[in-house]
N, C-alpha and C positions, 0 to 999 in steps of 0.2 A: 749314595748319600749317607753321610755319617751323622750319628746322633750321640748326644751325651748320655750318661748312664741313667739319669732321671727320665729323659725322653724315651729311652728304650723301655724302661719299666712301665711308663704310661701307655705306650703304643702296644705293648704285649700283654696288657691287662685283659684277661678273658672274661670271666664271669664274676658277678657280685658287684656291690657298690664300690665306687672309687672317687675320692676327692683329690683333684689336682690343683695345687696352689701355684699359679703361673704368674711370676713377676713381669714387669714391663720388658718388652723385647725378648721374651724367653722362648718364642717360637711355638706358642700355644696352638695356632691354626695349623701349622705344620704337623704338630703332634696329633691333633684331632683327625685330620684327613688320613694320616698314616695309620692310626688305629682303625679307622673304617676299612682301610685296605687290608690290614691284618685280620680283622674279623671275617672278611669275605674270603680271602685267599688262604689263610692259615687255619681259621676256626670253622670254615665252611658254613658261615652264617649267610642266610639268604638276604640279599640287599634290601628287599621289601620289608624285612623285619627290623630294619635299622631306622631310627628316628633321630634327627639332629635338629636341635632348636637353638636359634640365635636370637638376638634382640633387635636386629635391624634387617631390612630387606637387602641392603647393600652387603652385610656380612654373610647372609645366606647365599647370595649370588656369588660372592667371592669364594665361599666354601665349595660350592658346586663346581666352579671353574677349576679350583685347585685339585679337587678330587678327580675330575674328568682328565686333567692333564696327568695326574699321577697314575691313572688307570689307562694310560695311552689312548685317550680319546673315547673310551667306552662310556656310553650313557647308562648308568646304573639306576635302577628304581629305588634308590635311597630317598626317603622322605626328608626334605630339608625345608625349614621355614621358620618364621618368627612364632613366638607364643600365640600372638593374635591370629596369625595365619593358620596355624595348626588347629587351634581351638575352634576357630570359625569353620574350618573344614569339617570338624566333628559335628558342630551344630547344623551346618548345611545339610549333612547326611541325615541327621536325626529329625530335623524340622522342615526339610525341603525349602530352606531359605534361598533367596536369590539376591542379586546385586541391588535390587530395588529396596531391600530391607536394611541395607547398610547406611548408616548415618555418616555421610561424607564430612570431612573436617570443615570444608567451606560452609556447608549448610548448617552444620552444628554450631559454628561460631556465629553465623547469621542469626540463628534462633536465640542463642545466648545473648548476643548484642541487643536484640529486641527485648528480651526479658529484663536485662540490666537497665535499659533506658526507661522501663516502666517503674523502677524502684524509686520511691519518693525519698528525697533528702540524701541520695547517694552521689557524692562528688568524686569524680575520677579524673586523674591528671594524665595518665597514659593508658588509654583504653585497651590497646593491644596487650600490654603487660598484665593489666587487671583481668582480662578475659583468659589469658594463659593461666593465671593463678586460680581462677574459678574452675577451669578445666582440670587442673592438677588436683584441686581439692575434691571435686566430684569423683575423680579417680580414687582418691584416698578413701572416701566413704565407701565406694563400691568394692574396692580391692581388699579392704579390711573388714568388709561386711559390718560396718559400723552403724549405729543408730543415728539417724539424721537429727533426732531430737536432742541427743546428747553431744553431738559433734561440735567442737569449738573451732570456728573458722579463724584463720589468721589473716585473710585478705580483706575482710570486712566484718561488720557486726554480726554475731551469730544468728540473730533473727532475720537479717537481710540475706545471709547466705542460705538459710533454710528456705526462705521464700523463693530465692532463685532456683535452688535445687529442686524443690517440689514442683514448681511451675515447669521447669525443664523436663522432669520425668513425666509429668502429665502430658505435655505437648509431644514428647518423644513417642509415648505409647499411642497417642491419638494418631500420629503419623505412621505407626507400625514400623518403627525404626529401632535398630540396636546400634549403640556406639561401641567403640573399641573396648571400653571397660566392661560392657555387658557381655562381650564375647567370652571373657574370662569367668565372670560370675555365673552366667547361664550354663557354661560347660561344667562347672563345679556342681551346680544344682542337678544337672542331667545325670552325672555319675553317681551322686548320692541317691537320687530317686529311682534310677534304673540300673541296678547291678548287672542285669543282662547286657545292657549296652556297654557298660564298663568292661565286662569280661570280653566282649568282642574286640575292643580296641587294645586290651591287654594282650590278647592272643596275636594281634597284628604286629604290635611294636614290642618285641622281646628285648631289644637293646636300645637304650636311650642315652644320647650324648647331649650335654647342654654347655654352651659357650657363655662366657661372661656371667657366671652363676651368682656373682656378688650383687647383680642388679635385679635379682628376682624379688617379687613381692609375695605376700602371704597366700593369696588365692592361686597364683601360678605354682607356688610350692606345693600347696595342698593337692592340686589336680595332678601334678607330675608324680607325686608320691603314690597316689591311687593308681595311676597308669602303670607305674613300675612294678606293682605287685602281680603275681607272687614271686617272680624270679629275682626282682631287685637288681637287675642289671642296669644300674644308674651311674653313669660316668659324667661327673660334673667338673668343669674347669672354670676357675675364677681367681680373683685376687682381692682379698678383703681390703688391701691398702688402696685399691682403686674404686671403692664403693662410694659414689658421689651423687647418687640419685635419690637420697632419702626424702627430698622435698616432693617427689612425685610418687612416693609409696614404696620404693625399694627398701629392703631391710637386710643390711649386711649381716645381722645377727643370725640369719637363717643358715649361713655357712657353718656357724657353730651348732645350730640346731640339727643340721645334717649329721654331725658327729654323734649326737645323742640318739637321733632316730635310726642311724645305721652304725651301731658300734663296731660292727664287723668290717666297716669300710677301710680299704687301703688308702693311705694318705701319701701323696707324692708331691715333692716340691721341685718345680722347674726354676732353679735358682741362678741360671746363667743368663745374663743380659747381653744379647748380641747386637743391640741397637746403639747404646750410648757409650761414651768413653768412660774410663775409670773415674775421672774427676766429676763428671756429671752424676754418675751412680753414687759415688761416695757422699756427695753433698745432699743428694735427694734422700739417702738413707739417714743422714743426720737429722733431717726434718721429721720424716715419718716415724723414726724411732721414738719420738716423744708421745705417740699415741699409746694408750694403755690397753685398749681392747683390740687386739690383733694377733694373728698367728705369727709365731716367731719364725723368721725366714732369713737364711744367709744368702744374700744376693751378691753375685760376683760379676764384674764386667769382663767380657771377652776381649774388647778392643783396648788399645793402649791408653795411656793417661790423657793425651789430647790437651786441648786448651784449658786453661784455668777458668773456673767459674768467675764471671765478672759481675759485681754488684755496684751500680752507679747511683750516687746521690745527686739529685738535680734540684734546682730552686723551685720550679712549679711545672704545671702541665705544658706550658709553652716551651720551656727549656727541655723538658723530657721529650717532647715531640721532635724538636730540633736535633737532639742527641740521637734518638732512635732512628730517624730518617737518614741522618748522616752516616750512621753505622750500616744501615741497609744499603745505601749507595756504595759503600766500600765493598760489601759482599757481592753486590751486583757487578761492580767493576772488576772483581777478582774472578768472575766467571760462574758464581753461584746462580742457579736459575731462580727466578722470582718465586716460583711455586714451591721452592724448597726453603723459603723464609716465612716464618709465622710470627705474628704479634698476638699475644694472648693476654686476656684481661678478665677481671671478675664480673663486671657489669658493663652494659653497653655504653654508659656515659663515660667510662674511663678512656675510651679510644677516640673521642671526638677530635681532640687536638692532633693526634697522630694522623687520623684520616684526612683532616684539613691540610696538614703539612704535605702528605703524600700527593694530594690534589695539586697543591701549589707547585710541587717539584715534578709534576707530570709523571709520577711513578705509578704504574697500574697496580690495582689491588682488587681482591675479591673478598666479599663478606660471606660467611657461611650462614648467617642468620639475619633476620630483620633487625635493623638498628633504628630506634626512634630518632627523629630529627629534633635536636634541641630547640631549633627555631620555630617549631610547631607549637611549643608550649605557650600558654596565654601570657606568661611573663615576658617572653621574648617578643610577642606581638605587641604588648603594651609599650615596651622600650622602643621598638622600631616605629611605632605610631608617633610617639613623642618626638623622635629625631626627624621623622619626615615632616611633621608639623613645624618644627623649628626652622626648616628650610623655607618656610613661607607659603607653601601650598597646603592649605588645611582642608584635606578631603573630609567629607562627611563621615565616612566609615572610621577613619583614624580618630576624629574628634569624639564620636560616640564610644569608641573603644576605651578612651582614657579620661573622659570629661569628669568622672567621679572617682578616679583612682589617683590620688586620694579624694575623699568626699568633698565636693564643692557645692553640693545642693543644686546643681544644674539639672534642669528638666529637659526631656527629649522634645517636648512641645516648643521649647525655645529655639530649636534648630530644625523646625519642620521644613519640608520641601527638599528638593534635591540639590546637587551641586556642592560647591565649597562653602566653608563657614567663614563669616566675617565677624570679628570681635565688635565692630561698631553695631552691627545688627543684634548681636548678643546683648550689648549694653542697653539697646532700646527695649528689648524684651523684659529687662529688669530695671527700667528707669525709675520705678517707684521704690526700689529697694537699694538704699545706699550701701548697706553691708554686702550685697551681692556685687555691686559695682567694684568694690574693693577686691573681691575674690576674682572677678574677671580681669581686672587690671593686673593682679599678681600672676594670674595664669599667662597672660600675654607677655609680661615681663620675664617670667621663667622660660618661655619659649625663646625669647631673644637671647637670654643667657646661654641656653643650650646650644644655640647656633654657633657660638664662639668657641665651643669646646670640642675636643676630640672625643670619640665615643666612650672611652673608659672614664674620663673626667665627667662626661655628661651623665653616665649611669650613677656615679657617686653623688652628683648633684641631685639627681632624681631621688636617690635613696635618703639622703640626709636633709637637703634643703626643701625639696618639694614634699617629702613625707611618704615616699613609696614603701619604705620599710614598715611604717606604722599601718599603712593600708593592708599590707600582707598579713600583719599580725591580726588585724580585725577580721580579715577575710578567713584566715585559718580558724579563728575562734567561732565564727558564724557557721562554718562548715564542719566543725568538729574534727579538724585534722591538725597534725603537728606543724607548727610554723617552721621548724627546722628543715622539713622537706622542701618547703618553698624557698627558704633562704639559701639552701644549697644550689637550687636551680638558678636563682638570681646571681649568686656568686660565680657560678660557672659561666653564665652569659657575660658577666663583667670581665672575667678572665679572658674569655674568647675575644672580647673587643679590644683588649689592651694593645695589640700590635698596630692598630690602624689609626692614622692621623686624622682622617675625616670620616663622616658618616657615609659619604659616597663610596669610599674605598671599602668600608666594612660591608655595606649593602651588596657590593659587587662580589665580595667573598662569600657572603651568605647565599647569594643566588647560585654561584658556582658550586658551592658545597651541597646545596639542596638538590640541584640538578644531577650532580655526580652520585649522590646518595640514592636518588631515584633510579638511576641507571644500574647501580650496583645491586639494588634490591631486586630489580627485574632479572638480573643475571644470576641470582643465588643458586638456582638449580643447574646452571651451566658450568661446565668445567673450563671457565675462561682463564686466561693467563693473569698473573699478577701475584704480589705478596698476599699471603693469607691473613686476614683479620678475623678473629673468632674468640668467643668466650672460652674459658678453661673447660667448661662442660662440653662444648662442641668439639674440642680438640681430642677428646678421648678416642683412643684407637688409632690415632694418626701419628706420623713422625715427620720431622723436618731436619734439614742440615743445620739451620740456625733458628733459634727460638728467642724472642724477646718477651719477657713477662713484665708488664708495666703496671704502674700504680700499686705497687706492693706496700701499701700503707695500712696501718692499723685502722680498722673501720671499713676498709675495702676488702682486704683479705687477711684475717677472716672478716667476712661481710657482717656488719653489726646486726642486720636483720636476721641473717641466717644463723647467727650464734644463738638466738632465742628459739629458733625452729628446729634445726638439725644438729646444732652443737659444734664445739671447737674441733672435735676429731674429724668430722666429715669435711670441714673447711681445710684442715691440714691435709687430708687425703686429696682434696682438689688441687692444692698447691703442689703436692707430690706428683699428681698426674701431669700438671703443666710442665714441671721440671723435666719429667722423663719423656717428653715428646721430642727432646733435642737429641740429635745424634752426635754432633760435633761441637756446636757452639751454643752456649746458654748465657744470656745476659739478662740481669734483673735490675729494674729501676724503681726507685721510690722518690717522692717529692718531699721537700721540706715545708712547702706552703700549699695547702689545698683549699680552694675557695676562699682565699684571703686569710686563712687561719693556719697556725703552726700545725704541722702534721708529723707524726712519728712513723718510723718504719714498722712494718708488720712484725709481730712477735715471731713469725716464721722466718723472716730475714735474720732476726737476732739469733735464732737457733743455728743458723749457718755458721756463725762465728764463735760458737761455744767450743 
């Protein structure tokens, strides 16, 4: 096996600290496993003295298999695992912990869901997303050893988050459980308080190798620096340009801190990209070059020029979905395997139209993550209730859903009992109030008008003539939330309804989409066939023959919320990661109209044309 000069330098590094800057597709895993082989065979290091840390169980497993293959099937006692796995092993040894002490993710989320439901005045529109944000912020507090009294939450009011955090910690301790973040913090505390224990583990792990070093957080860094003393044989591999997990506590600046803490460290750049074509690499570098805080790296593509980067402007999400799916079909027809095609996006809502189109075309796909169903939102339920009622069958549940959306001053006591709702009976309930008779007449008339309309026109009628927009404004004010977030959901539902001539057709599509989404969600952990749909974050570490990056509009990438939290440079790194997943074909799309409003291409797309 041949290696380039930089790879040879990294592999043959013997003692002392070393920082390896490994660009996309540069063969970092190959380099790491061959260095382990070099340490064992050429430097006569005992395998049990080597510790290799990755960020995922999958990466650790892949590393073990690669090493075993390289060592001709020999099973060597090299310790490989994730930060959490390694640190938990140390805690398990020190405190005699068992599996019963681990707070599993399912039980952890169940407890947090219970605590969240107890919070007064807290309005949540996507519970799964909110719980994920809470979990991330709990991790931020613990991993940065921050004061909960001073921590400013971004997912909810600071006092609400403090209440959730303190109750969670109280309940966790009562249950005698530790969560994933505790594994890191408790290990740090153990080493600080017990130098004798630290010395024992320092003697055991004399050589430490870390993969994806750019994803490290402060407490992980502090522990690993303690563990590496006094020999300081710390070999770290990462790419600051692929640091995309700031939202969950990772700190790319620690790569620069490493230089300060280990001034004697050798620095090696793996600058040859073996994955992507020249055109893909050149355009990706155009974008990432705009970041100011980064190591200067000269990245060269080994493969030929290949296909030109294609940037496609489309009218709206529907046209984008049609375009992307038609291109996917071309690739499939040309012999490209479905699993080698990926559609990447910034947020889950961006892919709804593409997923719906794939379902219509009966093209199999697999989602890597949970994707919330747009039609589970209360706004979608309101609209569907109105349209079902317009068909003449006024079910009690549908009537109760929307009778005061907008406010009509109708009381639940007026529709007591089961079964359907009759407007005549409703009028009888308010026969003494003429002004209510007028409201009921208007309600019935509006339903008759809705019956004549296609879904898209019906939603517009609901918004402007019936007053649903005003209702959402009042609702947002009463709950202390931004009306824009609700308006965006409503506009997306409106856009989704546009292709359908009747409510019946739209309902059939909603049912098919919902059922398919449920099936895909159940298959997330399975390696099932199909086109890969995933967020840019989930695509990290993967590669595909053809990659479509969709909804590359300002406000989506960079994501407007993330700009306030992690900043423009991390969002640009995320776009760079998305681009560099492509081996042969990279297609980028943006829309001109988003949720009924003019939309501009992302500033990152503009940078491609400079």
